N, C-alpha and C positions, 0 to 999 in steps of 0.2 A: 557182762559184769554189772552187777547191780550196785546202787549206793548203799554203803555200809551204815549200820547203826551209829557207829562213832562219827562218820562224816555227817549224818543227819543232825546229830547233836551239835556237832562243830558249826554247821550252817545255821542251826537255831540260834546258837551263842553269838554269832556274827550279827544276826538281825537284832537280837537284844542289845549288843554293843553298838549297833549303829544308831538304834533309838535313843540309847543313853548319850552318846556323844552329841547327837543332834539336839537333845534338849540342854546339854551343858553349853553348846555353842549359843544357844539362845539365852541362857542365864548369865553366863560370864562375860565380861568385857570392862570398859572403862567405868561403866555402872553396873553393879551386880544386882540381878533380880532374883528373888526366891523361886525355886523350881515350881512350888505350888502355884505361884502367881503366873508362871509361864504356862502351865496347864490350863488355868482359868481363862487366860487371854486367848489361847488357842481353840477352845471350846466356846468362845463367844461371851464369856463372863466379864464382868466389871472388874478391873484391876484396882487395887488400893490407891495407886497413883496413875493418873491419866497419862502421864509422861512414859510410864512402862509400856503401856499398850502401844504407843507411838513408836518407841524404840524397837519393840519386837516385831510389829507388824510392817513397819515401813522399812526397817533397816536390817534387823538380825535374820528375820525369816527368809526373805528372798536370798540373802548371802548363804544361809545354811543350806537352802534347797540348791542353790548353784554349786556349792562346795560339794554336796553329796553326789550330784549328778555328774560333775566334772571329774571327780575321783573315780567314779564308776567307769566313765567313759574312757579315761586314759588308761585304767587298769585293763579293761577289756579290749582296747585297741592293742596295747602292748603285748597281751597274751596271744592274740590273733597273729601279730607279726612275728613273734618268736616261733609259732608254729608253722606259719607260712615260709619263713626263711629257714626253718630249722636252726635257728640262731639264738641261744640263750641270753644274748646282751642286746637283742633288738627291741627297740621301742620307739615312739613317735619322736622323742627328743634326740636320742643318740643317733638314729638313722638320718637325721635331717629332715623328718617329715614335718615337724613343728616349725623349722626354719622355712621351709616351703610354704606353710600357712602364714608365717609372719610376713613373707614376701608379698603374698596376696592382700593382706591386710595393709601393708605398708603402701602398696600400689593405690589402694582405695583412699586411704587417709591422706598420704602425702602428696599424691598427684591429684585425686579428684577433690581433696579438700573436706572429706567427711571426718570431721574431728571435733572434739570439745570436752573440756574437763579434765581432770586429773586421771580419770580412769579410762580415757580415750572414748568411751561409749556415751558419757554423760550428755544428754541433750541430742543425741543423734535420732533422726527420724526413722519411721518404719522403713522407708526406702533404703536408708543408710545402713540399718540393722541387716536387712536382707542382703545388701550388697557386701557388707563385711563378711557375712556367714558363706555366701557364695564364693567371694574370692579367696577366702581361707580354705575352704574345701577343695577348690580347684587347685590351688597352690600345693596343698598337702597331697592331692592325688597325683599331680605331675611328678613331684619328687619321689613318691612311692613307687610309681611306675618305672622310673629312671633307676632306683635303687634294685628293683625287681629284675630289670634287664640286665644290670651289672652282675647280680647274684647268680645268674644262669651261667656266667663265665668264670665266677670266682667261687671256689669251694671252701677257702679258709674262712673261719669265723672272725679272726682278728682283721684279715684284710678287708672284708666286708665292712666291718666297724670302721676302720680307718676311712675307707671310701665314703661311708655314711657321714663321718665328721667332716670330710673334705666338701661333701655336697652342702652341708650346713654352713661352712665357711664361705662357699661361693654364693649362697643366697643371702648370707649376711653382709658379704661385700656389696651386692647390688642394693641391698636396703642402705648401707652407708653411703652409697652414691645418691640415692634419693634423699637421704637426710641432709646432704651436704648443699643441695638445691632448694631446700625447703625453708619455711620461715620459721622463727624461733618458737611460736607457740605450738605449731604441730610437731616440732622436734622434741619439746618438752612433753608433750602429751604422749607421743610414741614411746619415749624413753621410760615414763612411768609406767606405761602398759607393759613393757618388756620385763618389769619385776615381778608380774603376776599378781593377780587379785581376784577374790571372789565377791568383793563388796560393791563392784562397779555395776553390777546386772540388776536392773530394775524389773518391777513387776511386768511392765510392758515388753521388755527385752526377754524375759523368762517365756513369754508366749511364743517366742520363736525358738529359743535355746532349748527349753524343756522338750516340746515335742520331737525335735530333731534328734536329741539324745535318747529319748525313750524309743523312738521307732528304730534307731540305728541299734540299740541294745536288744530289742526284740528280735531283729533281723539277725544279730550275732548268735542269739540263742537258738535260731532256726539252722544255724550253720554248725552245730555240734558234730553231727555225724561226719561231715566233710573234713573238719577240723581234726577229728579222732584219726581219720584215714590218712591225712597229710603227715601225721606223726611218723608214719612207717614209710613214706615216700610216695611220690606221684605214680611210680610204677604199680605199687600196691593198690593205691586208690583207684587206678583204671582197672586193675584186676577184679575190683569190687563192683564195677559197673558204674563208677562215679563219673559224672561229666566234670574232668578236672578244669577245663576252661571256664566253665559257668561257676564252678565253685570258687575258683581263684578270683574271678571278677566279684562275686559276692564279698569275699573276705577284704578284697582291696577297697571295694566301695564302703563297706561298713567301718573299716579300720580308718581310712581317710576321713570319712564324714565325722566320726567320733573325735579324731585328733583335731580336725579342722574347726569344728564348731567350738570346742573348748579354746583353742588358740585365739580364735575371733573374739570371744566374749571375755575371756579371763586372762589372756596372755600366754606366753610359752611356758607352761609348767613342766619343770624336768622331773626325772627320776621316779615318779609315781608308776609310770608305764613299765619300767623295767624291774622295779623292786617288788611290787604287789604280786605279780604271777609267781616269783620265786618263793616268796614267803607263803603263798598259798600251796604251792607244790610240796613245800617242806612240811607245813601244818597238815595237810590232808593226806599226804603220802601217796599221791596219784598224779597221772598226766591226763586222766579222763576228763574231757571238757564238759561232760554232763555235770561233773562236780566243781571243776575249775571255774567255769564261766560265772555261775552264780556266786561263787566264792570271792573271785576277784571283784565282782561288782560290788558286793557288800564291804569287803576290806578296803578297796579303793576309796569308797565313800567315808568309810571310818577314818583312814589315814588322812584323807583331804580336809575332814572336818577337824581332825586333831592338829594338823599342820596350821590351819587357819586360826585355830584357837591359840596355838603357841605364838603365832606371828602378832596376835593382838595384845600379848602381854597383859593378861587380865589384871585390873586393878591400876593400870598405868594409862597415861595418854599416848604412850609410844606404839608405833606399829613397825615390825620388822617386814623387810621384803619377802614375800611368800616363797619365792624360788630359793631364798637362803635357807629356809626351814626345811623345805622338801630335799634340798641337797643334802642338808645334815642328817636327815632320816634315810634318804636313799643310798647315799654314797656308800656307807659301810656294807650294804647288801651287794652293791655292784662289785666293790672290792673283794667280798667273800666269794662271788661267783668266778672272779678272775683268778683268785688263788686256788680255787678248785678246779682250774681248767683241764687238768688231767681227767677229771671225772665228769666234765661237761657233757658229753655225748651220752654216757650211761644215765646220769641223772635226768637228762632232758627227755630221753626216750623211755625211761622206766616209769 
């Protein structure tokens, strides 16, 4: 099955949309900057006001890049989990993967004392950045493996969803114990981090965050054929000559890495991972991962940038918690999926 002309046009539209929202995120905020000045600054020109260049290059550009990468990572991770578990409600947040990553971060921050600033990451050294990323990925991987082990014994979609939520509650309980024995400054930093934010990642931290996300996304796109085979079950995949164990390991590694690195640097961002794949399946009318993976990567970036833009409340000094905005965007999609539960299997495999 080849990619149709309509799907190619839609992918092109998503690319244009991503560029447009990216530029808007650089233009709008507490200080509005004309789009032509944004383009001038990005191409190395001199802005009409020196402060505009500082705002764009030092603050808004790293945040916009972080948002685009984080949205793409969470959407791709959610798509892979939904395919691996054959569960249309699977995503890093719902199955407790983000909670596992949060536990890894909490162990480093609250126990080892790697903390600072309202974003949790401000002022953290290179060693601290690497430690946070590593601990978060390990935590997400361990929970993902646990969920996967349980999924082999549980066939019900809703039962697995409930168990995933229980895993999330269990890891949250461990974090609460750590918080109880921590000092006030670290507790405040951690609580602020749980609200989610793309604005706390600096250029130096992007040197870790960016390559990890890009490499994991590339590896995810190399898993297109195994993911398509998993849609029809592991028995079919084996009959096609696929090394199921190796393919599963690849999906687990990339999914956990994408979810873990985003959680480490941006906080536990909910709903994007579960909502974006369903929006793309509906928009493109296919479950073919050759189309869906690039589609969710682009749409995830668009929605993350859009959510961050709404959270900033352009023109005001107020900022909403990012997770509140993503919940408002994603909750209707999840509700729509649950209400169509009778048709979940058909729509998921179609």
